[in-house]
DSSP file (Angstrom, degrees, kcal/mol; ACC not computed):
  #  RESIDUE AA STRUCTURE BP1 BP2  ACC     N-H-->O    O-->H-N    N-H-->O    O-->H-N    TCO  KAPPA ALPHA  PHI   PSI    X-CA   Y-CA   Z-CA
    1    1 A X              0   0    0      0, 0.0     0, 0.0     0, 0.0     0, 0.0   0.000 360.0 360.0 360.0 -22.8  104.0  104.2   83.7
    2    2 A X        +     0   0    0      2,-0.0     2,-0.0     0, 0.0     0, 0.0   0.415 360.0 126.0 -96.3   2.4  103.9  101.3   81.3
    3    3 A X        -     0   0    0      1,-0.1     3,-0.0     2,-0.0     0, 0.0  -0.355  43.3-165.8 -62.4 136.8  103.6   98.7   84.0
    4    4 A X        +     0   0    0     -2,-0.0    30,-2.4    30,-0.0    31,-0.9   0.227  67.3  68.8-108.1  10.7  100.7   96.3   83.5
    5    5 A X  E     -A   33   0A   0     28,-0.2     2,-0.4    29,-0.1    28,-0.2  -0.945  62.2-155.1-129.0 151.8  100.9   94.9   87.1
    6    6 A X  E     -A   32   0A   0     26,-2.2    26,-2.9    -2,-0.3     2,-0.6  -0.996  10.8-149.5-124.5 129.4  100.3   96.4   90.5
    7    7 A X  E     -A   31   0A   0     -2,-0.4     2,-0.4    24,-0.2    24,-0.2  -0.890   9.4-165.4-102.4 120.0  102.0   95.0   93.6
    8    8 A X  E     +A   30   0A   0     22,-3.3    22,-2.7    -2,-0.6     2,-0.3  -0.878  19.7 166.5-100.7 134.8  100.0   95.3   96.8
    9    9 A X  E     +A   29   0A   0     -2,-0.4    20,-0.2    20,-0.2    19,-0.1  -0.942  38.5  58.0-145.9 164.1  102.0   94.7  100.0
   10   10 A X  E    S-     0   0A   0     18,-1.4    19,-0.2    -2,-0.3    18,-0.1   0.672 121.9 -24.6  91.0  19.3  101.9   95.0  103.7
   11   11 A X  E    S-     0   0A   0     17,-1.6     2,-0.4    -3,-0.1    17,-0.3   0.612  70.1-156.5 105.8  99.8   98.8   93.0  104.4
   12   12 A X  E     -A   27   0A   0     15,-3.9    15,-2.0    -4,-0.1     2,-0.4  -0.892   9.1-174.6-110.4 132.7   96.2   92.6  101.6
   13   13 A X  E     +A   26   0A   0     -2,-0.4     2,-0.3    13,-0.2    13,-0.2  -0.990   8.8 169.0-127.0 136.5   92.6   91.7  102.3
   14   14 A X  E     -A   25   0A   0     11,-2.5    11,-3.2    -2,-0.4     2,-0.3  -0.983  15.1-160.7-143.5 153.1   90.0   91.0   99.7
   15   15 A X  E     +A   24   0A   0     -2,-0.3     2,-0.3     9,-0.2     9,-0.2  -0.956  26.4 130.4-131.3 154.1   86.4   89.7   99.5
   16   16 A X  E     -A   23   0A   0      7,-2.1     7,-3.1    -2,-0.3     2,-0.4  -0.959  50.0 -76.7-175.2-169.4   84.5   88.2   96.7
   17   17 A X  E     -A   22   0A   0     -2,-0.3     2,-0.5     5,-0.2     5,-0.2  -0.942  27.2-171.5-117.5 134.3   82.3   85.4   95.4
   18   18 A X  E >  S-A   21   0A   0      3,-3.4     3,-0.9    -2,-0.4    48,-0.1  -0.940  72.7 -41.3-123.4 106.1   83.5   82.0   94.4
   19   19 A X  T 3  S-     0   0    0     -2,-0.5    -1,-0.1     1,-0.3     3,-0.1   0.891 126.4 -32.7  40.2  66.9   80.8   79.8   92.8
   20   20 A X  T 3  S+     0   0    0      1,-0.2     2,-0.4     0, 0.0    -1,-0.3   0.636 121.0 102.8  69.7  18.8   78.0   80.8   95.1
   21   21 A X  E <   -A   18   0A   0     -3,-0.9    -3,-3.4    28,-0.0     2,-0.4  -0.995  68.7-130.1-129.6 138.0   80.2   81.2   98.2
   22   22 A X  E     -A   17   0A   0     -2,-0.4    28,-0.4    -5,-0.2     2,-0.4  -0.697  31.9-166.2 -80.2 135.4   81.4   84.4   99.7
   23   23 A X  E     -A   16   0A   0     -7,-3.1    -7,-2.1    -2,-0.4     2,-0.4  -0.972  17.0-158.8-130.0 141.6   85.1   84.3  100.3
   24   24 A X  E     -AB  15  48A   0     24,-2.4    24,-2.6    -2,-0.4     2,-0.4  -0.976  16.7-169.1-115.5 132.0   87.5   86.4  102.4
   25   25 A X  E     +AB  14  47A   0    -11,-3.2   -11,-2.5    -2,-0.4     2,-0.3  -0.944   7.8 180.0-123.4 139.8   91.2   86.3  101.4
   26   26 A X  E     +AB  13  46A   0     20,-2.0    20,-2.3    -2,-0.4     2,-0.3  -0.999  11.8 149.3-140.3 143.7   94.3   87.7  103.2
   27   27 A X  E     -AB  12  45A   0    -15,-2.0   -15,-3.9    -2,-0.3    18,-0.1  -0.962  50.4-114.1-160.1 164.3   98.0   87.6  102.3
   28   28 A X  E    S+     0   0A   0     16,-0.6   -17,-1.6    -2,-0.3   -18,-1.4   0.783  98.3   9.9 -78.9 -27.1  101.1   89.7  102.8
   29   29 A X  E     -A    9   0A   0     15,-0.2    14,-0.3   -20,-0.2     2,-0.3  -0.995  62.4-176.8-153.2 150.3  101.5   90.6   99.1
   30   30 A X  E     -A    8   0A   0    -22,-2.7   -22,-3.3    -2,-0.3     2,-0.4  -0.983  17.2-141.9-151.3 133.0   99.5   90.2   96.0
   31   31 A X  E     -AC   7  40A   0      9,-3.2     9,-2.0    -2,-0.3     2,-0.6  -0.820   9.4-156.8 -94.4 135.9  100.1   91.0   92.3
   32   32 A X  E     -AC   6  39A   0    -26,-2.9   -26,-2.2    -2,-0.4     2,-0.9  -0.961   8.4-159.3-110.9 112.1   97.3   92.4   90.2
   33   33 A X  E  >> -AC   5  38A   0      5,-3.1     5,-1.9    -2,-0.6     4,-0.9  -0.816  10.6-176.8 -98.0 103.7   98.0   91.6   86.5
   34   34 A X  T  45S+     0   0    0    -30,-2.4    -1,-0.2    -2,-0.9   -29,-0.1   0.821  80.9  53.1 -70.8 -32.4   95.9   94.0   84.4
   35   35 A X  T  45S+     0   0    0    -31,-0.9    -1,-0.2     1,-0.2   -30,-0.1   0.927 120.1  31.4 -69.9 -45.5   97.0   92.5   81.1
   36   36 A X  T  45S-     0   0    0    -32,-0.2    -1,-0.2     2,-0.1    -2,-0.2   0.462 104.5-128.2 -91.6  -2.2   96.1   88.9   82.0
   37   37 A X  T  <5 +     0   0    0     -4,-0.9    26,-2.2     1,-0.2     2,-0.3   0.939  67.0 114.7  54.3  53.6   93.2   90.0   84.2
   38   38 A X  E   < -CD  33  62A   0     -5,-1.9    -5,-3.1    24,-0.3     2,-0.3  -0.920  58.5-132.1-146.6 171.0   94.4   87.9   87.2
   39   39 A X  E     +CD  32  61A   0     22,-3.0    22,-2.3    -2,-0.3     2,-0.3  -0.937  28.2 168.0-122.4 145.3   95.8   87.9   90.7
   40   40 A X  E     +CD  31  60A   0     -9,-2.0    -9,-3.2    -2,-0.3     2,-0.3  -0.990   9.4 169.1-157.6 155.6   98.8   86.0   92.0
   41   41 A X  E     - D   0  59A   0     18,-2.0    18,-2.1    -2,-0.3   -11,-0.1  -0.977  27.9-154.1-156.0 155.7  101.1   85.6   94.9
   42   42 A X  E    S+     0   0A   0     -2,-0.3     3,-0.1    16,-0.2     2,-0.1   0.286  72.1  99.1-109.9   4.7  103.8   83.2   96.2
   43   43 A X  E    S-     0   0A   0    -14,-0.3    15,-2.0     1,-0.2    -2,-0.1  -0.325  90.3 -75.5 -84.0 168.9  103.1   84.3   99.8
   44   44 A X  E     - D   0  57A   0     13,-0.3   -16,-0.6    -2,-0.1     2,-0.3  -0.409  53.6-162.5 -62.3 141.2  101.1   82.5  102.5
   45   45 A X  E     -B   27   0A   0     11,-2.8     2,-0.4   -18,-0.1   -18,-0.2  -0.951  15.2-158.9-128.7 145.9   97.3   82.9  101.9
   46   46 A X  E     -B   26   0A   0    -20,-2.3   -20,-2.0    -2,-0.3     2,-0.5  -0.987  12.0-176.7-125.1 122.6   94.3   82.4  104.1
   47   47 A X  E     -BE  25  54A   0      7,-2.8     7,-2.7    -2,-0.4     2,-0.4  -0.975   4.7-173.6-118.7 129.5   90.9   82.0  102.3
   48   48 A X  E     +BE  24  53A   0    -24,-2.6   -24,-2.4    -2,-0.5     2,-0.2  -0.985  10.7 164.6-129.5 130.1   87.8   81.6  104.4
   49   49 A X        -     0   0    0      3,-3.0   -26,-0.1    -2,-0.4   -28,-0.0  -0.667  57.0 -86.5-122.4-175.9   84.2   80.8  103.4
   50   50 A X  S    S+     0   0    0    -28,-0.4   -27,-0.1    -2,-0.2     3,-0.1   0.826 126.4  20.4 -62.2 -30.7   81.2   79.8  105.5
   51   51 A X  S    S+     0   0    0      1,-0.1    28,-2.9    27,-0.1     2,-0.3   0.481 121.2  50.3-120.2  -5.4   82.2   76.1  105.3
   52   52 A X  E     - F   0  78A   0     26,-0.2    -3,-3.0     2,-0.0     2,-0.4  -0.972  46.7-167.6-139.1 150.6   85.9   76.0  104.4
   53   53 A X  E     -EF  48  77A   0     24,-2.2    24,-2.8    -2,-0.3     2,-0.4  -0.985  14.7-172.7-132.7 126.1   89.3   77.5  105.3
   54   54 A X  E     -EF  47  76A   0     -7,-2.7    -7,-2.8    -2,-0.4     2,-0.3  -0.950  10.4-174.2-120.1 139.3   92.2   77.1  103.0
   55   55 A X        +     0   0    0     20,-2.5    20,-0.2    -2,-0.4    -9,-0.2  -0.654  21.5 160.1-132.2  77.5   95.8   78.0  103.8
   56   56 A X        -     0   0    0     -2,-0.3   -11,-2.8    18,-0.2     2,-0.7  -0.455  43.6-123.6 -88.3 167.0   98.0   77.6  100.7
   57   57 A X  E    S+DG  44  72A   0     15,-3.1    15,-0.8   -13,-0.2   -13,-0.3  -0.912  88.1   8.2-106.7  99.6  101.4   79.1  100.0
   58   58 A X  E     -     0   0A   0    -15,-2.0    13,-1.9    -2,-0.7    14,-0.4   0.061  66.9-160.0 104.7 145.2  100.7   80.8   96.7
   59   59 A X  E     -DG  41  70A   0    -18,-2.1   -18,-2.0    11,-0.2     2,-0.4  -0.989   9.1-166.6-156.3 145.7   97.6   81.4   94.7
   60   60 A X  E     +DG  40  69A   0      9,-2.0     9,-3.4    -2,-0.3     2,-0.3  -0.995  21.0 161.1-132.9 140.0   96.6   82.3   91.1
   61   61 A X  E     -DG  39  68A   0    -22,-2.3   -22,-3.0    -2,-0.4     7,-0.2  -0.993  35.1-121.7-154.0 151.4   93.1   83.5   90.1
   62   62 A X  E >   -D   38   0A   0      5,-1.5     3,-1.3    -2,-0.3   -24,-0.3  -0.539  40.1-105.8 -85.1 164.5   91.3   85.2   87.3
   63   63 A X  T 3  S+     0   0    0    -26,-2.2   -25,-0.1     1,-0.3    -1,-0.1   0.843 119.6  55.0 -59.5 -34.6   89.4   88.5   88.1
   64   64 A X  T 3  S-     0   0    0    -27,-0.3    -1,-0.3     1,-0.1   -47,-0.1   0.634 105.2-127.1 -76.4 -13.4   86.1   86.7   87.9
   65   65 A X  S <  S+     0   0    0     -3,-1.3     3,-0.2     2,-0.2   -46,-0.2   0.674  75.2 123.0  74.1  15.9   87.0   84.1   90.4
   66   66 A X  S    S+     0   0    0      1,-0.3     2,-0.4   -48,-0.1    -3,-0.1   0.750  75.2  36.7 -80.2 -24.5   86.0   81.3   88.0
   67   67 A X        +     0   0    0     -5,-0.1    -5,-1.5     2,-0.0     2,-0.4  -0.954  69.4 169.1-132.3 113.3   89.5   79.8   88.1
   68   68 A X  E     -G   61   0A   0     -2,-0.4     2,-0.5    -7,-0.2    -7,-0.2  -0.991  12.5-165.8-126.0 125.7   91.4   79.7   91.4
   69   69 A X  E     -G   60   0A   0     -9,-3.4    -9,-2.0    -2,-0.4     2,-0.6  -0.957   9.6-156.5-113.8 122.7   94.6   77.7   91.9
   70   70 A X  E     -G   59   0A   0     -2,-0.5   -11,-0.2   -11,-0.2     4,-0.1  -0.890  20.9-167.2 -93.0 120.5   95.9   77.0   95.4
   71   71 A X  E     +     0   0A   0    -13,-1.9     2,-0.3    -2,-0.6   -13,-0.2   0.946  44.1  11.1 -89.9 -52.5   99.6   76.3   94.6
   72   72 A X  E    S+G   57   0A   0    -15,-0.8   -15,-3.1   -14,-0.4    -1,-0.2  -0.945 113.3   1.9-137.0 148.9  101.8   74.9   97.4
   73   73 A X  S    S-     0   0    0     -2,-0.3     2,-0.3   -17,-0.2    -1,-0.2   0.868  77.0-169.6  47.9  48.5  101.4   73.3  100.8
   74   74 A X        -     0   0    0    -18,-0.1     2,-0.4    -3,-0.1   -18,-0.2  -0.535  12.3-174.3 -76.8 128.7   97.7   73.5  100.7
   75   75 A X        -     0   0    0     -2,-0.3   -20,-2.5   -20,-0.2     2,-0.4  -0.988   5.5-169.5-120.7 133.9   95.8   72.8  104.0
   76   76 A X  E     -F   54   0A   0     -2,-0.4     2,-0.5   -22,-0.2   -22,-0.2  -0.987  11.8-167.4-130.4 127.6   92.0   72.7  103.9
   77   77 A X  E     -F   53   0A   0    -24,-2.8   -24,-2.2    -2,-0.4     2,-0.4  -0.960  15.2-172.3-109.2 130.0   89.5   72.5  106.8
   78   78 A X  E     -F   52   0A   0     -2,-0.5     2,-0.5   -26,-0.2   -26,-0.2  -0.986  13.5-171.0-129.7 129.8   86.0   71.7  105.7
   79   79 A X        -     0   0    0    -28,-2.9     3,-0.1    -2,-0.4    -2,-0.0  -0.971  26.6-130.2-118.2 115.0   82.8   71.8  107.9
   80   80 A X        -     0   0    0     -2,-0.5     2,-0.1     1,-0.1   -28,-0.0  -0.295  30.2 -99.3 -65.1 149.3   79.8   70.3  106.2
   81   81 A X              0   0    0      1,-0.2    -1,-0.1     0, 0.0   -30,-0.0  -0.378 360.0 360.0 -65.4 141.2   76.6   72.3  106.2
   82   82 A X              0   0    0     -3,-0.1    -1,-0.2    -2,-0.1    -2,-0.1   0.425 360.0 360.0 121.9 360.0   74.0   71.2  108.9
């Protein structure tokens, strides 16, 4: 009852906005830290926007999406607009 974190597991999907881009995120597990107002995981992540796809192992982010860190083995595919 005093836990300040929530662990989501079994396939997590989330959507949101990152600096004027809509993003879809999926991972097998994700911690929601209510005290620090952030999200984190050490699992494989897939993040997709209209122009980019990122596949890091591990992620940290604040709730607002203003600071997102892709942690390990980051692969990025980028398609320029046009």
